Structures are given as C-alpha cells and as structure tokens.
N, C-alpha and C positions, 0 to 999 in steps of 0.2 A: 301841539300844545302853544298856546301864546299867552305870555303873563306880560301882564301891565294893561290888561285892557279889563273895564270894568262890564260886568253883565248887559248895560247899558250902552254898551260900546264906548264908552267914553274912556280916554287915557287915565290910566293911575300908573303914573311913574314911578319905577323903582329905582333905588341907589346902587350904586356897583356892587355896594358891601353885600344888599340885599339878594341881588343876581348871583353873586359868588357862591350865595350860602344854599340857594336854591340849586343849583348845579351840585356842588358838592352834595347836597341830600340826595338828589335823584342821582347820581352817581353812584353812590354808595349801596342804594336799594338796587338798582341794577346789576350791580357787580357782589353785591354780598347777601341778599335778602329775597332775591330771586331764584326757585328752583335750576334754573339754567339759566347762568347770568346772559345780558342784551346787553347792546350794546345801543348809547344814545349818541345824539349829536346837537350842538346849541349855537343859535348865532344871536344878536344884538343888532337890530334892524330900526334904524329911525324910520316913526310913524306919525306925522303929523307935529313935527319937532319932540317926540317923546321916544325914549328909548323903549322896545318892545324886545320881550326874550323869548325866542322860539326855540321849543324843545322838538328835537323830530327822532320817533322809536319807530324804524323798520318793520315790516311783518317779519318772524321770527319762521324759519323753517321748523323749528321742533317745536311742535303745538302739542296742547295748551300749556301757555306760559302763565306758572301758577309762583304764588309765594313760596318760600323752604320751609321744608317741617310736613312731615308723614301724615297729620292731621289738618294740615289749613286746606289739601284739594279734595273737596267732594263734589260730584258730580251723578247726576243718576238718570235713568231713562225708565221707558213704560214698556213692559214685554209681559204678556199674555196676562194682561191686568193686576200687573202687579210693579212698584216701584223696586227698581234696582240699581243698587248701588256700582258705579262703574269704574275699575283701573284707569289707572291715568293714559294707559298703552290703547284700551279699549275707547276711550274718549279720544283720544289722536286718530283711530281709525273712522269714527262717525265724521270729524271735522274732515278729515280727508273724502269722504262719501258723499257729504252736506256740500263739496263744493264742486264734483263731479269731475275733478282735477286729479288723474293718477299720476302716480310715481314718472311712471315713464314719460309721459307727454310734458312734464317738467324743466325747465331749462337747467341746464347743467353749468352756461356758459354763453354767456349773452354778445350782442352786438361784435359778431367777428366775421371777417369778410374770408372768401372762398379759400386763399392761404392759409389761413389760422385753422380753418377747417381741415385741411390736406395736412396739416404741421400737427392736427392733434390726434385725427381718427385713421385707425388702421383701414384705410377702405382697399387696400391691396387683399387684405384678407376677406372683405367682406364680398367680394366677387368671386374670389376663390371659391370660397366654402360653397356658394350656388351654383359653380359650374359655370359661370360668365365669364364674357371676355372684357378685360377690361378697357372702357371706353378711351376713346385717344385724347379727348378735349378735357379741359378742367370742370369745364358747365355741365358737362354729361355726367360726370360723376358725382357732382354733389345734387343735381336732378336727382339721380336712383337713389341717392341716401335719401332725398327728401320724400320720396314716394315710399318708403320703408319708415317714415316719421322718425329718422335718425336725425334730420335737422330741420330747421322751419325758417322759413323766409319772413323778415321781417317790411317795415315800410324801407329803410335805408339801408337794414345788414341782414346778417343770418343768427340764431338760435343753435346751438348745440343743444339737443334733448338731453334729457337722462338717458334714455334708450339707447342712443346712439354711443355715451359716453359709458354708460355699465359694459356694454358689449365690447365696441372697440376702441376702448382710448387705447393708444401708443401707450401712455403712462395715468392711471387712475388719480394717482395725487396730485394732480393738476387741478383736477374739478375740485373746487374746496367743500359742497356739499354731498359727495359721496366719496371724498377721499378714505374714508376707514371703510370702505364696501369692499376694499381691495383682501381676496382670499388669502389667509396666513396657513402655513404648515408648520409645524411645530413636531420634532420627533424626539424622543422622550428616551432617557436610558432607563431600562427598568419596567416598572408597571405601574409608577407612580408618576406625579406630574413634580415630583421633587427637582430633580434635574432635567433641564432640557440641554440638548448638545447641540440642537440645531433647529433655525427658522426661518423660515424664508418667506415673504410676502410679494405676491407676484402683484406685478405692475400693470399689467396688460390687462384690457377688459374680458370679459367671460367667454366671450365668444372667438375673440383671437387668440387669447390664450390657455385654451383651454386643451389642446392638444399637447403644450408644450406644461399642463399643470398635471394633467395623467401621468406622463413622463416621466416627470419629476418624481412624483408619488411613486409610482411603481421601482422608479430606482432605489428607491430610498428601505425597500421591502426585503426581507431577508428571503432565501431561497428555499426550496422544500425538494427533498431528492425523492423519485418515485421513481420505480422500477417497472418497466414495461417489455414483454415480448425480450424478458433477460437484459435488456440493455437499460441504463441509468440515464437518467437525465436531470435537470434543476428545472424546476417552474416555480412563480412566486406563491410564495403563503396563500395568496388569496386571491380569487379570479380577477382578471381586468375589467371584466361585464360589469361586476358588481360593484367593484371602486366607480367605474365609469357612470352607474345609475345613480347613485348614492351622492357623489359629487352632482351631478347634474340635478339632481332633485332638490339637496340644500340651496344650488343658486337660485333656482326658479322659484322655489317655494317659500324663500326669504320675506319676512317683514319690510320694507325699507323705511316705513315707518320708523320704527324703532333706531333712533340714533347712536351713534358711540360705538355700532357693534359689526360685526359681518361674520361671513361665514369660516368655520376655522375646523382644520381636520388634523388632529392629531393619534399621531403615530406610538402604540407603547411595543412592547415586547411580545405583548399575549394580547394585543386586540388594535383595532381602529376606531375613531370615534369621528365623526360629522356632525357636526353642531353649526344650526342657522337659526337666528334672531325669527320670532313667530312662532304663533303654538299651531299644529296643524290644523286644516280648515274639513279633518274626517278622522273619527275614531281611529286609533292608532291600530286596532283590530281587525281594520278593515282596509288597511293599505295595497293586501292582493287585489280584492275582490272591487271595490267602489271604484264608481267612476271619476277620473280627475277632477279636481278641483282648486283654480289657481289664482292665487289674490293679484297676480302677474300675467293678465292676461296678453298684452301685447309682447311681453318678453317671451312667455311660452311660445307665444304662434310662431315667432321671427326663429327661437331655438331650433323648434320642431323642422322649419323650414332649410335650417341649417345643417340638419341631420347631427343635432348634438343632443337634443332628446325628444321625449315622446310626451303625445299629448291622450293618447286614448288609454292611458293607465296601465301599459303591459312591461312598464319599466321595472317595476319592482318585483310582479312575474318572472320576469329575465335573471333577475339577480338573486331571486329566492332558488330558483332552476342551478344557476352555475353553483350557490354555495352548496345546495345538496350532491350536485355532482363532483366537489371537492370532497365532501363531506365535513364540512366546517359546524360546528355547533351554529344554531339558526342567531341571526342578527336580532337583536334588542331594539326597540322601537322605544321612545320615551318622550312624553310631552311632560315638557316645564311650564313655569308660570309663563315665560316670554320668550321660548326657545322649545326648538324640536332637534333631538337626537338619536341618530342611528349608531349603535356600538356592531361592530363584524369583529367577532371573535376567531383568535388563532387555532387552526388543530387540537383537538382534545380530546382521548379517549373517553368511551361511554363511562367508565366508570370517575372521572373524575367531573363529570356533568353532575349538576344539583337537580333538583326531582324539578325546579321552574325550569334550566337548560333544558331538560328532555319534553314537558309537555309543551313548551313554546314551539321546540322541533316538530313536535307530533301534530301541532295546530299550525304552522305554517305549512307543513307537509299535506295538509288534508285540504286547507285552501286552494294551493294550488293545486293538485288533482281535481277538487272539485271545477274550479272554473276551465280545467285541460279535460273536463270529464271523464276522469280518470277513476276507477276506483281505491279506495284507501281500505285496505287491509291487513291482517298479522304480516303477511309476505311484503308488502311494498312498506311496513315500520320497518320488518328487518332489515332490507336494501337499504332503507334512509339510515339508518344505526349503524351498518355493515357489522347486523348480530349474525351468529352462526345459525345455522338451519336446526342446530340440536339444542337452539337457546329459546326456543318457541315462548317461553312462560315469561322469560323478559320484556320481550314485546309488548305482549300482552299485559303486562303491569304498566306501561307506560301509557298504553292506550286508554287501559281502567285510572291512571292518574287524569290523564288529559279530560276523561269523561266529567271525573270528579271535582275536576276546575270548572269546568263548565264552559270550557272550550268547542268540544267536537259534543257528537251524540251517535246512536245507529242510524244508519241510513233507515232502517224495518226495525221497529220498536217490536215487529209482532215476531221476529226470529228468535228466536232460543239458541240456536246453535251460534255458538263464539267462532267455529271451525270455519264455517264460511260467511261469517257477520263483515259488514264492510261499515264505512261511517263519513258523517260528512259534520261540515262546521256546524257550529251551533246555530248562527243566524242561516243555515238554508232551509 
C-alpha cells in the first residue's frame, strides 16, 4: 500500500505525525485484531519531492487471514445445489487446492547453496533406505535429491522443499514453517493426562527418524509375561507391527495445512493414543476395507518406496491382525472436528470390556476375515475373545449385539440355523 498519493496519482503529502499514527494503527490491527497475528513492514520514500509511506504485508502461510472473533469469519461454497457454510479449516483446504500448490512442493528454506543442503538434510539415510550406494560427489547427491522433489534449483541457488525437510531434516526446528510438525511422544503416570513424567519431541525428519522413533516408543512400554511350552518370556504389551502402522498412518495422513500442531503419541498405563491433525478422508468404519486415500500423495508415495508405509491399504489390516493375535481389545478410531485419533488398548479380560468394546472387536474381526475371504462364525468369535468352548452362548450374545448395533449381518439371511450361521460386515 502506498499512502500519500491521491486517486488521480498526484501527491498528497503526509506529516510525520500522520504517518506515525497510520503505522501505529495498522500495527495494532496486525497484532491484536487479526485471528492470527501478521507482520508488516513500512518505509518512507521521497517521490517528486514528497514523502510517500509504503506498507508491505507479505503473503501469509496460514490462510485465510481474517479478523479476530468467532462470528467474523463467514465463508460459503455451493455443494449439491445448496449453499454450505465452511469452517475455517475447509476454507484453508479450498484455498490450497485453488492454487494447485500442495504442501510438499512448497519451499521450506530458500536461496541456499549445496553445502547448506548437505548440512540441513540427512542425505545419507535417504540413500540407505533405498539401498543405494552413496554418490561420491556433492553434485550427484543434490541431483538425486532434486529428482525426488526434495530440493529445487532456482536461477541462482537452491530451495529445500517441504517434502525434503519433513522427511529428511536433521533438525525440523531449523525450518520455520514446519517446526511445529515434529512428532511428540508423551508418557503419563496412570490413565489420565494430569501428570506427564516424560516427554520427547523427535527433531529428525519422519523418514530419517522413523526407526529411532519406533524404538523409543517400544522402550517406554511395559513388558507382558507369557508362557510358551513351559518357558516364560517377556514381550511388549502391544505388537510392534501395530504401533508402526498407526505411527506411519498418523504421519502420512495428517493435514499439514492445520498450523500449530503435529502428530502426538501419548502413552498411558492402560492405552496408547495416536493423534494427527486433519479429519480422515474415509469413514472410520471402513478403515480396514476401503482403498487408501492420501491428502499428501508425494509424501505417501516416497515413504512407500522407502518401505516405511504401504499405499495399498493393507497396513490397518495387518495391525488389526496383530492385535487379534495378542488378544487385545479392538482399537478405537475417532473422527474429531479437525483431528483423527486411534486408541490402542492394553490387555483386558473379556469381563472388563463393555458392550461397545465387544461389538467393536466383533465388527473389526468380521471385516478382517471378510477381506481375507475367511468365514466368521461362533467358533472364530470364540477364538478372537479366547472364550472357552463350553461358553458358546457368550460368543452368540456378542454376535447378536453386533448385529443389533447394525455393524454385521448374516451372510445368508435365509439360513435359520444359528449353529452353522456365518456373518459379514454391514457394507458387504
């Protein structure tokens, strides 16, 4: 904005006092009246012997920018012939889509040389994860990173892109716009969030720090003693394969457009919770069977090539299968207003599970067997819950409750025999 020029282009000089008042007023608005404070710059330049006040407001990463207050921001879209009010988060997504400029391809650090790239990114792990030999020259290393859109060549220098920073940063905090996206692990005393006795924020990029992150989480878990063939051995209370899948999914499917928050992993004495910003793109009841959808396609594709995750949708299936093998309560999937949460429960006897826990486990058991072309019947449900063979009625009650909840149905509605009945998910 240029202040001190009329609409006809002629000078309209301002005094120093008037300019100071304008700067003060705009500064107060930028700091105190905007929902997310913005920075402004100003300068006074003499033009045709008259001072002109220039105000510069740079483009904000956190869009849209609007006045403070819950009733100030109103934005609408047309959907199926109706006018639908948008949340701020939905407006942010539409703005990002309209630019055709996804998170991964945005710049995390601009105008750097090759030495800076080598200093900021863990290029060694990049080649190790792909089982490739480390190139001998700096130029070859940088060109390989550029081929995967981790860095980008400009006219005079290089830019480190968000994809490169979020996956291979040696320290995420050095990248201003993604510094809050580092993974946090919090360990609590007991079953509530009242007292946390250990907290760690992993400074590394998701790919370079993934194995270390999983090892750290596993080290925080209590062992569970089991007996096999008259020998005792200690295993972790949760299957590692399930933890790996839930962590990887939290990283990949998070909404990077939601600022000020990142992936959070919380460990309690009776459960683990994995929370990522952004609502799920598919129905939480269809996580097991639905083809995967990713809001971060470049990130998901590269992490698949690095063998950190899968894109074909079998990750949740494998996690549920491992949970059943450990005979843990079924995990709970939660869709929040702007977050997704997975709760993984510690071992609990069937008598301590409520009706929701049992029906959720029966439904997930049915989904898993359906996608693997296996029948679900009274026998398979007894095995899932470790129910004694002489307690068939308990398994039948769990099945009946799950049917009543609308989650499963008989595979053959015409079959009147419960003894030989089998079941399928409600959507099958």
